[in-house]
PASEBA-1860 file (N, C-alpha, C; in nm, 3 decimals):
! residues 290
1> XXXXXXXX> 17.565/-6.176/-8.681/17.440/-6.239/-8.744/17.404/-6.373/-8.679 ~ 17.282/-6.373/-8.635/17.250/-6.510/-8.579/17.155/-6.589/-8.660 ~ 17.134/-6.552/-8.791/17.065/-6.620/-8.884/16.904/-6.621/-8.864 ~ 16.867/-6.521/-8.774/16.726/-6.506/-8.755/16.651/-6.452/-8.867 ~ 16.547/-6.492/-8.901/16.441/-6.441/-9.013/16.413/-6.299/-8.988 ~ 16.449/-6.207/-9.084/16.398/-6.073/-9.056/16.282/-6.048/-9.136 ~ 16.275/-6.086/-9.253/16.149/-6.057/-9.338/16.153/-6.146/-9.466 ~ 16.041/-6.162/-9.513/16.040/-6.252/-9.643/15.913/-6.209/-9.728
9> XXXXXXXX> 15.914/-6.247/-9.853/15.798/-6.215/-9.944/15.756/-6.337/-9.981 ~ 15.623/-6.362/-9.989/15.554/-6.480/-10.030/15.521/-6.465/-10.179 ~ 15.625/-6.517/-10.270/15.602/-6.495/-10.410/15.476/-6.550/-10.473 ~ 15.426/-6.662/-10.407/15.304/-6.737/-10.457/15.170/-6.655/-10.459 ~ 15.165/-6.550/-10.369/15.046/-6.472/-10.357/15.047/-6.350/-10.460 ~ 15.173/-6.326/-10.528/15.176/-6.221/-10.620/15.101/-6.253/-10.737 ~ 15.049/-6.137/-10.803/14.969/-6.160/-10.933/15.088/-6.207/-11.040 ~ 15.035/-6.276/-11.129/15.119/-6.335/-11.226/15.209/-6.242/-11.290
17> XXXXXXXX> 15.168/-6.119/-11.319/15.241/-6.032/-11.398/15.345/-5.961/-11.316 ~ 15.354/-5.987/-11.179/15.452/-5.926/-11.104/15.544/-6.027/-11.040 ~ 15.549/-6.153/-11.073/15.639/-6.245/-11.033/15.775/-6.242/-11.057 ~ 15.807/-6.197/-11.170/15.948/-6.165/-11.215/15.982/-6.019/-11.216 ~ 16.035/-5.969/-11.101/16.065/-5.833/-11.079/16.212/-5.814/-11.059 ~ 16.301/-5.896/-11.059/16.429/-5.877/-11.017/16.502/-5.815/-11.145 ~ 16.574/-5.715/-11.105/16.655/-5.630/-11.203/16.794/-5.627/-11.163 ~ 16.900/-5.610/-11.272/17.040/-5.584/-11.231/17.037/-5.461/-11.170
25> XXXXXXXX> 17.150/-5.433/-11.090/17.171/-5.302/-11.001/17.161/-5.186/-11.093 ~ 17.224/-5.187/-11.227/17.238/-5.071/-11.307/17.096/-5.026/-11.350 ~ 16.997/-5.113/-11.340/16.861/-5.077/-11.383/16.778/-5.053/-11.256 ~ 16.803/-5.127/-11.148/16.721/-5.109/-11.031/16.744/-4.983/-10.939 ~ 16.891/-4.946/-10.946/16.916/-4.836/-10.874/16.860/-4.702/-10.922 ~ 16.860/-4.680/-11.046/16.793/-4.561/-11.107/16.655/-4.552/-11.065 ~ 16.582/-4.660/-11.073/16.429/-4.668/-11.031/16.418/-4.630/-10.902 ~ 16.500/-4.687/-10.804/16.497/-4.666/-10.664/16.511/-4.506/-10.646
33> XXXXXXXX> 16.624/-4.464/-10.721/16.649/-4.312/-10.698/16.536/-4.226/-10.745 ~ 16.463/-4.264/-10.850/16.350/-4.188/-10.887/16.239/-4.186/-10.796 ~ 16.214/-4.312/-10.737/16.116/-4.337/-10.634/16.146/-4.245/-10.513 ~ 16.267/-4.246/-10.466/16.307/-4.170/-10.353/16.292/-4.033/-10.352 ~ 16.320/-3.971/-10.485/16.327/-3.834/-10.512/16.182/-3.770/-10.497 ~ 16.074/-3.868/-10.523/15.941/-3.827/-10.512/15.887/-3.807/-10.365 ~ 15.967/-3.862/-10.268/15.931/-3.858/-10.132/15.946/-3.714/-10.070 ~ 15.859/-3.684/-9.979/15.862/-3.544/-9.913/15.992/-3.525/-9.837
41> XXXXXXXX> 16.048/-3.636/-9.799/16.160/-3.619/-9.718/16.300/-3.632/-9.789 ~ 16.273/-3.650/-9.924/16.401/-3.681/-10.013/16.497/-3.561/-10.003 ~ 16.621/-3.600/-9.994/16.736/-3.497/-9.998/16.846/-3.545/-10.076 ~ 16.892/-3.468/-10.179/16.990/-3.514/-10.274/17.134/-3.446/-10.206 ~ 17.234/-3.518/-10.190/17.350/-3.492/-10.127/17.463/-3.476/-10.253 ~ 17.553/-3.380/-10.227/17.654/-3.358/-10.324/17.785/-3.349/-10.246 ~ 17.900/-3.380/-10.313/18.026/-3.366/-10.242/18.132/-3.342/-10.353 ~ 18.241/-3.294/-10.297/18.352/-3.246/-10.380/18.426/-3.364/-10.447
49> XXXXXXXX> 18.431/-3.467/-10.361/18.499/-3.583/-10.400/18.424/-3.702/-10.373 ~ 18.454/-3.808/-10.466/18.396/-3.945/-10.440/18.516/-4.043/-10.411 ~ 18.494/-4.132/-10.314/18.604/-4.231/-10.279/18.540/-4.373/-10.291 ~ 18.593/-4.442/-10.385/18.569/-4.576/-10.404/18.609/-4.674/-10.300 ~ 18.547/-4.730/-10.206/18.587/-4.825/-10.117/18.484/-4.941/-10.120 ~ 18.449/-4.978/-10.246/18.346/-5.073/-10.279/18.400/-5.207/-10.318 ~ 18.514/-5.245/-10.265/18.550/-5.401/-10.267/18.636/-5.420/-10.394 ~ 18.662/-5.550/-10.396/18.746/-5.599/-10.511/18.685/-5.595/-10.646
57> XXXXXXXX> 18.559/-5.600/-10.649/18.483/-5.592/-10.765/18.431/-5.441/-10.801 ~ 18.498/-5.352/-10.739/18.461/-5.205/-10.742/18.403/-5.159/-10.864 ~ 18.283/-5.116/-10.858/18.209/-5.045/-10.985/18.276/-4.921/-11.005 ~ 18.320/-4.842/-10.903/18.390/-4.722/-10.921/18.508/-4.746/-11.007 ~ 18.583/-4.836/-10.969/18.713/-4.865/-11.042/18.681/-4.909/-11.174 ~ 18.588/-4.989/-11.205/18.559/-5.034/-11.344/18.500/-4.917/-11.431 ~ 18.432/-4.823/-11.368/18.392/-4.704/-11.441/18.513/-4.612/-11.486 ~ 18.617/-4.622/-11.412/18.745/-4.549/-11.433/18.834/-4.614/-11.532
65> XXXXXXXX> 18.854/-4.750/-11.523/18.939/-4.829/-11.600/18.899/-4.937/-11.672 ~ 18.760/-4.949/-11.680/18.706/-5.077/-11.734/18.754/-5.205/-11.671 ~ 18.798/-5.316/-11.743/18.843/-5.441/-11.687/18.984/-5.438/-11.648 ~ 19.056/-5.326/-11.668/19.193/-5.322/-11.661/19.230/-5.305/-11.498 ~ 19.292/-5.415/-11.452/19.329/-5.413/-11.308/19.457/-5.486/-11.296 ~ 19.574/-5.430/-11.325/19.704/-5.489/-11.338/19.747/-5.581/-11.228 ~ 19.809/-5.696/-11.260/19.847/-5.773/-11.161/19.854/-5.922/-11.210 ~ 19.816/-6.019/-11.122/19.830/-6.157/-11.145/19.722/-6.230/-11.057
73> XXXXXXXX> 19.693/-6.339/-11.098/19.616/-6.432/-11.023/19.690/-6.589/-11.001 ~ 19.692/-6.617/-10.865/19.768/-6.731/-10.837/19.707/-6.860/-10.900 ~ 19.773/-6.954/-10.941/19.726/-7.080/-10.992/19.639/-7.139/-10.868 ~ 19.698/-7.139/-10.754/19.619/-7.200/-10.644/19.484/-7.132/-10.619 ~ 19.400/-7.188/-10.537/19.287/-7.143/-10.489/19.279/-7.152/-10.343 ~ 19.175/-7.063/-10.285/19.165/-7.080/-10.135/19.014/-7.119/-10.117 ~ 18.998/-7.205/-10.019/18.863/-7.230/-9.973/18.846/-7.188/-9.828 ~ 18.757/-7.102/-9.795/18.720/-7.050/-9.668/18.591/-7.106/-9.623
81> XXXXXXXX> 18.601/-7.178/-9.498/18.478/-7.231/-9.433/18.452/-7.176/-9.292 ~ 18.331/-7.171/-9.255/18.303/-7.143/-9.125/18.243/-7.257/-9.059 ~ 18.282/-7.305/-8.947/18.248/-7.442/-8.894/18.249/-7.454/-8.751 ~ 18.153/-7.516/-8.694/18.161/-7.552/-8.548/18.239/-7.681/-8.525 ~ 18.333/-7.670/-8.443/18.413/-7.797/-8.416/18.419/-7.820/-8.269 ~ 18.307/-7.883/-8.208/18.294/-7.903/-8.069/18.402/-7.984/-8.007 ~ 18.469/-8.078/-8.075/18.563/-8.164/-8.022/18.705/-8.125/-8.035 ~ 18.729/-8.004/-8.107/18.860/-7.962/-8.143/18.958/-7.964/-8.016
89> XXXXXXXX> 18.918/-7.904/-7.901/19.013/-7.896/-7.795/19.056/-8.021/-7.750 ~ 18.986/-8.140/-7.757/19.028/-8.255/-7.710/19.152/-8.316/-7.794 ~ 19.168/-8.265/-7.912/19.279/-8.321/-8.000/19.399/-8.222/-8.025 ~ 19.395/-8.102/-7.967/19.496/-7.998/-7.994/19.598/-8.000/-7.882 ~ 19.718/-7.971/-7.923/19.839/-7.962/-7.834/19.818/-7.843/-7.744 ~ 19.887/-7.853/-7.618/19.870/-7.741/-7.532/19.908/-7.602/-7.580 ~ 20.003/-7.589/-7.683/20.053/-7.465/-7.734/19.973/-7.417/-7.849 ~ 19.850/-7.484/-7.872/19.755/-7.449/-7.982/19.694/-7.315/-7.941
97> XXXXXXXX> 19.693/-7.222/-8.032/19.647/-7.086/-8.012/19.506/-7.068/-8.079 ~ 19.445/-6.946/-8.059/19.322/-6.920/-8.135/19.326/-6.906/-8.281 ~ 19.454/-6.876/-8.321/19.480/-6.855/-8.466/19.603/-6.938/-8.504 ~ 19.595/-7.031/-8.606/19.712/-7.127/-8.634/19.730/-7.141/-8.792 ~ 19.842/-7.093/-8.831/19.885/-7.130/-8.971/19.979/-7.234/-8.978 ~ 19.944/-7.315/-9.081/20.040/-7.452/-9.098/20.106/-7.448/-9.235 ~ 20.222/-7.498/-9.227/20.310/-7.515/-9.344/20.278/-7.629/-9.414 ~ 20.236/-7.632/-9.527/20.190/-7.752/-9.612/20.173/-7.726/-9.760
105> XXXXXXXX> 20.250/-7.777/-9.841/20.251/-7.747/-9.979/20.111/-7.807/-10.052 ~ 20.044/-7.895/-9.984/19.922/-7.947/-10.040/19.793/-7.875/-9.985 ~ 19.799/-7.817/-9.864/19.689/-7.764/-9.805/19.704/-7.612/-9.758 ~ 19.828/-7.572/-9.702/19.858/-7.460/-9.654/19.733/-7.394/-9.566 ~ 19.692/-7.463/-9.460/19.575/-7.424/-9.400/19.588/-7.319/-9.284 ~ 19.474/-7.261/-9.244/19.463/-7.168/-9.137/19.353/-7.210/-9.057 ~ 19.354/-7.225/-8.923/19.241/-7.252/-8.836/19.249/-7.160/-8.725 ~ 19.127/-7.074/-8.718/19.117/-6.971/-8.613/18.981/-6.959/-8.560
113> XXXXXXXX> 18.968/-6.956/-8.423/18.836/-6.936/-8.364/18.786/-6.786/-8.391 ~ 18.669/-6.781/-8.423/18.613/-6.637/-8.465/18.499/-6.592/-8.395 ~ 18.454/-6.680/-8.305/18.349/-6.628/-8.206/18.343/-6.706/-8.074 ~ 18.288/-6.657/-7.986/18.295/-6.719/-7.826/18.215/-6.848/-7.823 ~ 18.116/-6.865/-7.930/18.038/-6.983/-7.927/18.097/-7.110/-7.995 ~ 18.225/-7.098/-8.038/18.299/-7.213/-8.086/18.303/-7.204/-8.232 ~ 18.265/-7.113/-8.303/18.262/-7.101/-8.455/18.406/-7.080/-8.494 ~ 18.459/-7.154/-8.593/18.594/-7.140/-8.642/18.582/-7.111/-8.805
121> XXXXXXXX> 18.703/-7.035/-8.829/18.726/-7.016/-8.969/18.839/-7.117/-9.015 ~ 18.805/-7.221/-9.101/18.904/-7.317/-9.137/18.925/-7.274/-9.289 ~ 19.043/-7.245/-9.322/19.077/-7.194/-9.465/19.189/-7.292/-9.512 ~ 19.186/-7.332/-9.644/19.293/-7.416/-9.691/19.303/-7.401/-9.838 ~ 19.414/-7.451/-9.891/19.438/-7.427/-10.032/19.392/-7.533/-10.121 ~ 19.354/-7.522/-10.235/19.316/-7.621/-10.341/19.399/-7.599/-10.464 ~ 19.399/-7.702/-10.544/19.458/-7.698/-10.679/19.371/-7.606/-10.768 ~ 19.435/-7.547/-10.865/19.374/-7.451/-10.958/19.292/-7.547/-11.053
129> XXXXXXXX> 19.185/-7.487/-11.107/19.119/-7.557/-11.219/18.994/-7.639/-11.175 ~ 18.985/-7.673/-11.042/18.872/-7.743/-10.989/18.736/-7.660/-10.987 ~ 18.639/-7.742/-11.023/18.505/-7.667/-11.016/18.457/-7.658/-10.872 ~ 18.351/-7.589/-10.850/18.293/-7.574/-10.717/18.250/-7.706/-10.671 ~ 18.184/-7.787/-10.760/18.127/-7.925/-10.694/18.256/-8.003/-10.675 ~ 18.362/-8.003/-10.745/18.481/-8.086/-10.716/18.540/-8.045/-10.584 ~ 18.563/-7.918/-10.561/18.615/-7.870/-10.424/18.508/-7.917/-10.308 ~ 18.392/-7.904/-10.349/18.292/-7.932/-10.227/18.298/-8.077/-10.203
137> XXXXXXXX> 18.321/-8.163/-10.294/18.332/-8.301/-10.276/18.464/-8.345/-10.202 ~ 18.576/-8.262/-10.228/18.696/-8.293/-10.159/18.700/-8.239/-10.012 ~ 18.609/-8.163/-9.970/18.619/-8.087/-9.848/18.629/-8.183/-9.722 ~ 18.545/-8.289/-9.710/18.564/-8.380/-9.592/18.697/-8.442/-9.585 ~ 18.768/-8.475/-9.693/18.903/-8.535/-9.679/19.003/-8.421/-9.641 ~ 18.979/-8.304/-9.690/19.065/-8.186/-9.659/19.059/-8.167/-9.509 ~ 18.944/-8.164/-9.452/18.926/-8.152/-9.300/19.012/-8.254/-9.228 ~ 18.991/-8.381/-9.287/19.066/-8.487/-9.204/19.209/-8.476/-9.209
145> XXXXXXXX> 19.263/-8.422/-9.311/19.405/-8.398/-9.328/19.458/-8.274/-9.250 ~ 19.388/-8.177/-9.225/19.428/-8.056/-9.170/19.387/-8.031/-9.020 ~ 19.277/-8.091/-8.977/19.222/-8.055/-8.861/19.255/-8.166/-8.751 ~ 19.320/-8.133/-8.636/19.357/-8.229/-8.534/19.225/-8.317/-8.495 ~ 19.253/-8.449/-8.485/19.154/-8.541/-8.445/19.087/-8.598/-8.576 ~ 19.124/-8.559/-8.696/19.069/-8.615/-8.816/18.919/-8.626/-8.812 ~ 18.850/-8.508/-8.804/18.695/-8.521/-8.781/18.624/-8.564/-8.906 ~ 18.527/-8.639/-8.887/18.444/-8.664/-9.007/18.322/-8.570/-9.010
153> XXXXXXXX> 18.238/-8.581/-9.117/18.117/-8.489/-9.121/18.028/-8.496/-9.003 ~ 18.016/-8.620/-8.932/17.939/-8.617/-8.819/17.995/-8.546/-8.693 ~ 18.112/-8.498/-8.702/18.183/-8.439/-8.595/18.192/-8.280/-8.600 ~ 18.130/-8.237/-8.692/18.127/-8.080/-8.714/17.999/-8.016/-8.788 ~ 17.977/-7.900/-8.761/17.864/-7.836/-8.837/17.915/-7.722/-8.922 ~ 17.915/-7.752/-9.049/17.975/-7.640/-9.131/17.873/-7.541/-9.175 ~ 17.892/-7.410/-9.152/17.799/-7.309/-9.172/17.815/-7.242/-9.319 ~ 17.938/-7.242/-9.364/17.964/-7.158/-9.485/18.082/-7.232/-9.561
161> XXXXXXXX> 18.073/-7.233/-9.691/18.182/-7.294/-9.782/18.192/-7.200/-9.897 ~ 18.310/-7.134/-9.906/18.335/-7.027/-10.010/18.469/-7.040/-10.070 ~ 18.481/-7.107/-10.192/18.607/-7.107/-10.265/18.629/-6.965/-10.333 ~ 18.744/-6.924/-10.347/18.776/-6.804/-10.421/18.922/-6.809/-10.472 ~ 18.936/-6.729/-10.590/19.073/-6.716/-10.644/19.155/-6.614/-10.562 ~ 19.293/-6.626/-10.577/19.378/-6.540/-10.503/19.439/-6.439/-10.602 ~ 19.435/-6.314/-10.572/19.493/-6.214/-10.663/19.594/-6.118/-10.599 ~ 19.687/-6.078/-10.685/19.775/-5.965/-10.649/19.764/-5.856/-10.746
169> XXXXXXXX> 19.683/-5.757/-10.720/19.653/-5.654/-10.827/19.658/-5.504/-10.774 ~ 19.676/-5.421/-10.861/19.704/-5.265/-10.809/19.653/-5.189/-10.922 ~ 19.557/-5.098/-10.902/19.498/-5.007/-10.997/19.604/-4.920/-11.039 ~ 19.589/-4.870/-11.169/19.689/-4.778/-11.230/19.714/-4.651/-11.171 ~ 19.597/-4.603/-11.111/19.595/-4.472/-11.040/19.507/-4.482/-10.928 ~ 19.517/-4.425/-10.827/19.418/-4.424/-10.709/19.349/-4.286/-10.701 ~ 19.377/-4.197/-10.795/19.313/-4.082/-10.812/19.296/-4.052/-10.966 ~ 19.164/-4.022/-11.003/19.133/-3.958/-11.139/19.052/-3.844/-11.113
177> XXXXXXXX> 19.109/-3.732/-11.123/19.010/-3.603/-11.110/18.963/-3.611/-10.957 ~ 18.833/-3.594/-10.945/18.775/-3.599/-10.828/18.725/-3.728/-10.755 ~ 18.773/-3.833/-10.823/18.746/-3.975/-10.781/18.861/-4.041/-10.738 ~ 18.849/-4.107/-10.624/18.968/-4.170/-10.551/18.931/-4.323/-10.525 ~ 19.030/-4.394/-10.515/19.018/-4.538/-10.471/19.103/-4.573/-10.345 ~ 19.043/-4.670/-10.270/19.107/-4.712/-10.145/19.072/-4.848/-10.112 ~ 19.160/-4.910/-10.026/19.134/-5.058/-9.988/19.117/-5.147/-10.104 ~ 19.035/-5.254/-10.090/19.023/-5.353/-10.188/18.988/-5.298/-10.332
185> XXXXXXXX> 18.913/-5.184/-10.339/18.893/-5.126/-10.469/19.014/-5.081/-10.537 ~ 19.120/-5.051/-10.454/19.244/-4.999/-10.514/19.342/-5.103/-10.542 ~ 19.341/-5.218/-10.445/19.447/-5.318/-10.468/19.394/-5.447/-10.397 ~ 19.449/-5.560/-10.440/19.414/-5.688/-10.376/19.543/-5.767/-10.363 ~ 19.548/-5.844/-10.255/19.654/-5.941/-10.216/19.582/-6.063/-10.155 ~ 19.668/-6.169/-10.139/19.622/-6.284/-10.069/19.607/-6.250/-9.926 ~ 19.513/-6.326/-9.852/19.475/-6.294/-9.707/19.583/-6.326/-9.609 ~ 19.689/-6.397/-9.631/19.780/-6.450/-9.536/19.866/-6.338/-9.485
193> XXXXXXXX> 19.840/-6.303/-9.360/19.914/-6.199/-9.295/19.836/-6.060/-9.273 ~ 19.726/-6.075/-9.331/19.632/-5.944/-9.318/19.687/-5.823/-9.390 ~ 19.753/-5.843/-9.483/19.826/-5.719/-9.552/19.712/-5.640/-9.621 ~ 19.618/-5.692/-9.671/19.514/-5.625/-9.742/19.433/-5.535/-9.649 ~ 19.390/-5.612/-9.530/19.310/-5.538/-9.428/19.398/-5.418/-9.377 ~ 19.513/-5.442/-9.334/19.587/-5.331/-9.283/19.636/-5.229/-9.382 ~ 19.653/-5.261/-9.501/19.679/-5.180/-9.601/19.558/-5.085/-9.637 ~ 19.444/-5.137/-9.629/19.317/-5.064/-9.650/19.299/-4.971/-9.543
201> XXXXXXXX> 19.333/-5.001/-9.420/19.321/-4.902/-9.295/19.426/-4.773/-9.332 ~ 19.537/-4.815/-9.372/19.641/-4.718/-9.399/19.601/-4.627/-9.520 ~ 19.534/-4.672/-9.616/19.473/-4.608/-9.719/19.374/-4.497/-9.676 ~ 19.281/-4.540/-9.602/19.185/-4.458/-9.555/19.241/-4.358/-9.451 ~ 19.328/-4.395/-9.368/19.388/-4.294/-9.268/19.455/-4.191/-9.348 ~ 19.534/-4.229/-9.459/19.609/-4.125/-9.518/19.528/-4.038/-9.600 ~ 19.421/-4.098/-9.659/19.339/-4.019/-9.743/19.247/-3.925/-9.660 ~ 19.213/-3.958/-9.542/19.153/-3.871/-9.451/19.231/-3.748/-9.418
209> XXXXXXXX> 19.360/-3.780/-9.391/19.457/-3.675/-9.377/19.457/-3.565/-9.478 ~ 19.470/-3.625/-9.602/19.474/-3.543/-9.722/19.344/-3.452/-9.744 ~ 19.229/-3.520/-9.731/19.117/-3.461/-9.733/19.089/-3.349/-9.646 ~ 19.121/-3.376/-9.512/19.118/-3.276/-9.408/19.203/-3.160/-9.425 ~ 19.329/-3.186/-9.478/19.421/-3.077/-9.518/19.355/-2.987/-9.629 ~ 19.291/-3.059/-9.724/19.233/-2.967/-9.826/19.109/-2.881/-9.759 ~ 19.022/-2.947/-9.687/18.920/-2.879/-9.619/18.950/-2.769/-9.542 ~ 19.059/-2.776/-9.461/19.104/-2.670/-9.363/19.205/-2.572/-9.437
217> XXXXXXXX> 19.241/-2.595/-9.561/19.324/-2.499/-9.617/19.461/-2.519/-9.601 ~ 19.507/-2.639/-9.540/19.638/-2.654/-9.526/19.709/-2.714/-9.636 ~ 19.628/-2.764/-9.740/19.695/-2.824/-9.853/19.602/-2.803/-9.977 ~ 19.659/-2.796/-10.093/19.560/-2.799/-10.228/19.554/-2.931/-10.264 ~ 19.464/-2.952/-10.383/19.425/-3.096/-10.405/19.531/-3.160/-10.482 ~ 19.651/-3.104/-10.502/19.767/-3.191/-10.550/19.811/-3.291/-10.452 ~ 19.771/-3.267/-10.339/19.813/-3.370/-10.220/19.739/-3.507/-10.241 ~ 19.634/-3.505/-10.326/19.568/-3.636/-10.362/19.648/-3.719/-10.470
225> XXXXXXXX> 19.723/-3.637/-10.552/19.813/-3.715/-10.627/19.928/-3.778/-10.550 ~ 19.976/-3.705/-10.438/20.075/-3.769/-10.355/20.012/-3.894/-10.284 ~ 19.883/-3.882/-10.250/19.826/-4.002/-10.178/19.833/-4.120/-10.280 ~ 19.791/-4.099/-10.406/19.808/-4.210/-10.502/19.947/-4.263/-10.519 ~ 20.031/-4.170/-10.535/20.178/-4.213/-10.550/20.227/-4.293/-10.422 ~ 20.203/-4.243/-10.302/20.262/-4.306/-10.184/20.188/-4.441/-10.167 ~ 20.061/-4.441/-10.169/19.991/-4.569/-10.141/20.022/-4.682/-10.251 ~ 20.040/-4.639/-10.368/20.068/-4.737/-10.476/20.211/-4.790/-10.444
233> XXXXXXXX> 20.307/-4.707/-10.408/20.440/-4.742/-10.376/20.444/-4.834/-10.265 ~ 20.359/-4.806/-10.159/20.354/-4.900/-10.041/20.302/-5.041/-10.080 ~ 20.208/-5.041/-10.176/20.167/-5.176/-10.224/20.280/-5.251/-10.293 ~ 20.346/-5.182/-10.379/20.468/-5.241/-10.448/20.575/-5.277/-10.372 ~ 20.618/-5.196/-10.267/20.733/-5.221/-10.180/20.698/-5.312/-10.063 ~ 20.580/-5.312/-10.009/20.541/-5.366/-9.876/20.445/-5.485/-9.900 ~ 20.317/-5.445/-9.942/20.211/-5.528/-9.931/20.221/-5.635/-10.022 ~ 20.250/-5.624/-10.154/20.265/-5.730/-10.238/20.380/-5.833/-10.211
241> XXXXXXXX> 20.499/-5.769/-10.185/20.609/-5.876/-10.156/20.591/-5.953/-10.031 ~ 20.538/-5.880/-9.921/20.543/-5.952/-9.789/20.412/-6.056/-9.799 ~ 20.295/-6.019/-9.869/20.183/-6.113/-9.862/20.220/-6.228/-9.958 ~ 20.299/-6.204/-10.052/20.341/-6.307/-10.153/20.435/-6.408/-10.069 ~ 20.524/-6.350/-10.000/20.608/-6.430/-9.925/20.544/-6.524/-9.820 ~ 20.444/-6.450/-9.751/20.359/-6.522/-9.656/20.294/-6.646/-9.721 ~ 20.247/-6.626/-9.835/20.176/-6.742/-9.897/20.275/-6.856/-9.939 ~ 20.384/-6.813/-10.009/20.487/-6.906/-10.052/20.537/-6.978/-9.924
249> XXXXXXXX> 20.566/-6.912/-9.819/20.607/-6.977/-9.703/20.531/-7.093/-9.653 ~ 20.393/-7.087/-9.675/20.306/-7.203/-9.628/20.308/-7.307/-9.729 ~ 20.330/-7.284/-9.853/20.328/-7.405/-9.942/20.459/-7.448/-9.994 ~ 20.565/-7.394/-9.958/20.697/-7.436/-10.011/20.785/-7.473/-9.897 ~ 20.774/-7.596/-9.828/20.840/-7.614/-9.705/20.999/-7.620/-9.729 ~ 21.040/-7.651/-9.853/21.182/-7.652/-9.876/21.259/-7.528/-9.855 ~ 21.179/-7.414/-9.848/21.245/-7.284/-9.824/21.245/-7.249/-9.680 ~ 21.184/-7.329/-9.588/21.184/-7.296/-9.444/21.309/-7.280/-9.379
257> XXXXXXXX> 21.415/-7.369/-9.416/21.537/-7.368/-9.331/21.609/-7.236/-9.364 ~ 21.578/-7.167/-9.484/21.642/-7.024/-9.519/21.550/-6.915/-9.475 ~ 21.440/-6.945/-9.407/21.339/-6.833/-9.387/21.385/-6.760/-9.259 ~ 21.421/-6.639/-9.268/21.455/-6.565/-9.140/21.351/-6.546/-9.031 ~ 21.223/-6.536/-9.093/21.117/-6.514/-8.995/21.097/-6.636/-8.916 ~ 21.096/-6.759/-8.973/21.075/-6.893/-8.914/21.198/-6.898/-8.822 ~ 21.315/-6.859/-8.843/21.420/-6.880/-8.744/21.395/-6.806/-8.632 ~ 21.342/-6.671/-8.649/21.305/-6.580/-8.536/21.208/-6.651/-8.439
265> XXXXXXXX> 21.100/-6.709/-8.506/20.992/-6.779/-8.434/21.041/-6.891/-8.348 ~ 21.135/-6.963/-8.401/21.186/-7.089/-8.337/21.284/-7.033/-8.219 ~ 21.357/-6.933/-8.239/21.425/-6.872/-8.140/21.366/-6.846/-8.016 ~ 21.245/-6.803/-8.037/21.161/-6.737/-7.919/21.126/-6.859/-7.820 ~ 21.133/-6.987/-7.872/21.084/-7.101/-7.798/21.202/-7.128/-7.692 ~ 21.331/-7.094/-7.715/21.444/-7.128/-7.625/21.505/-6.998/-7.572 ~ 21.486/-6.903/-7.637/21.573/-6.769/-7.591/21.449/-6.677/-7.520 ~ 21.441/-6.680/-7.401/21.342/-6.609/-7.337/21.353/-6.457/-7.328
273> XXXXXXXX> 21.474/-6.396/-7.342/21.498/-6.259/-7.361/21.466/-6.216/-7.507 ~ 21.484/-6.292/-7.596/21.452/-6.257/-7.738/21.298/-6.272/-7.742 ~ 21.227/-6.361/-7.677/21.090/-6.370/-7.685/21.031/-6.242/-7.630 ~ 21.078/-6.192/-7.524/21.029/-6.079/-7.456/21.050/-5.959/-7.560 ~ 21.167/-5.949/-7.617/21.205/-5.852/-7.708/21.105/-5.840/-7.832 ~ 21.064/-5.966/-7.879/20.972/-5.986/-7.986/20.838/-5.943/-7.941 ~ 20.793/-5.953/-7.821/20.666/-5.924/-7.769/20.651/-5.764/-7.773 ~ 20.767/-5.707/-7.722/20.775/-5.567/-7.719/20.766/-5.501/-7.842
281> XXXXXXXX> 20.830/-5.564/-7.948/20.825/-5.507/-8.081/20.681/-5.521/-8.131 ~ 20.610/-5.630/-8.113/20.484/-5.646/-8.162/20.383/-5.547/-8.094 ~ 20.412/-5.522/-7.951/20.318/-5.426/-7.887/20.341/-5.293/-7.945 ~ 20.465/-5.263/-7.982/20.506/-5.115/-8.036/20.426/-5.108/-8.172 ~ 20.432/-5.209/-8.247/20.371/-5.210/-8.389/20.223/-5.184/-8.371 ~ 20.147/-5.267/-8.276/20.013/-5.255/-8.266/19.977/-5.112/-8.218 ~ 20.063/-5.060/-8.132/20.033/-4.924/-8.078/20.040/-4.823/-8.181 ~ 20.151/-4.842/-8.264/20.170/-4.745/-8.377/20.072/-4.742/-8.482
289> XX> 20.010/-4.863/-8.502/19.914/-4.876/-8.603/19.776/-4.849/-8.550 ~ 19.753/-4.819/-8.428/19.616/-4.790/-8.371/19.574/-4.656/-8.370
END
C-alpha cells in the first residue's frame, strides 16, 4: 500500500435524506446479497464445507460458540507502530540485524525493518489498564528508551500506532458438523516467535490434506474430527507454551541465566562449529516447513 487515493465520495453533495447510509455488516451484507442476486451475471455458490479463517474476532466462531473462547488475556499490552527511522543506522552496533528482540521487563521491544524504503515495525510493551490516549502520550518516551540514538519526534515519521491486548485462547472444537475453524479464528497467542502465523499455516496445510482426502475418496469425513483433535493438541503442547515462554523471556530478565535457549545463542558467539550446526538446524526447519 502506497497510501494513494483510490476513490472517495463527496457527502456534501448528497441529498439530505441519503447522508446517513452506513449500516452494520449484519444488515448491509443481506442488502448487498439481494442486489447482487438481481444482476444478470449473478451466480450462487454452494459448498460441502465452510472453513472460518476470518481472524481473531471470527464471526464464524461466534456463530458456533457465542462469546465463549477459552483461554486468558495477559495483563500487559502491546503497542505496534510503523515508523520511518532515517538515522537508525548511525546509532546501531555492527551486529544489529533487520529484526531485533530485546529483553526488558519494562518495554520488551522488537524493532524490525519491514520494507526496503526504511519503514520499521517498532513494537513494545505497556502496562495494563492504560487508555489509548495515555499510551499515545507515553510513546515518545518509549521510543527514546528502546531505539538506539534516543530519537525525538523530529527524528522519525510514525505512520501507524496500534495498541492491542495479548491473548492465549483456543476454541472448544475446530469442527462442528460441516463448519471448521483454522488459524486466528481457531486460536490466538502472543506474536513473539511467530507461533500464531506458523500455527495457522500448519492448520491450513493439514486441513487441505483432510479435505483432499475426502474429495478423492481416500478418507471419510471423520478425518475432520482428527484434524480438530490434532491441531488443538498442537496448540496446547507447542504453540501456547512456546509463545508464552517467548513473551516471559523478554520481560523477566531474572530467568535468563537459567534459559537454555539464551545459553545456546550465547554459545554461537564463541563456538563456531556449534554456530554452523545451529544454522543447519534452522535451514532444515525452514525447508521442512516450506
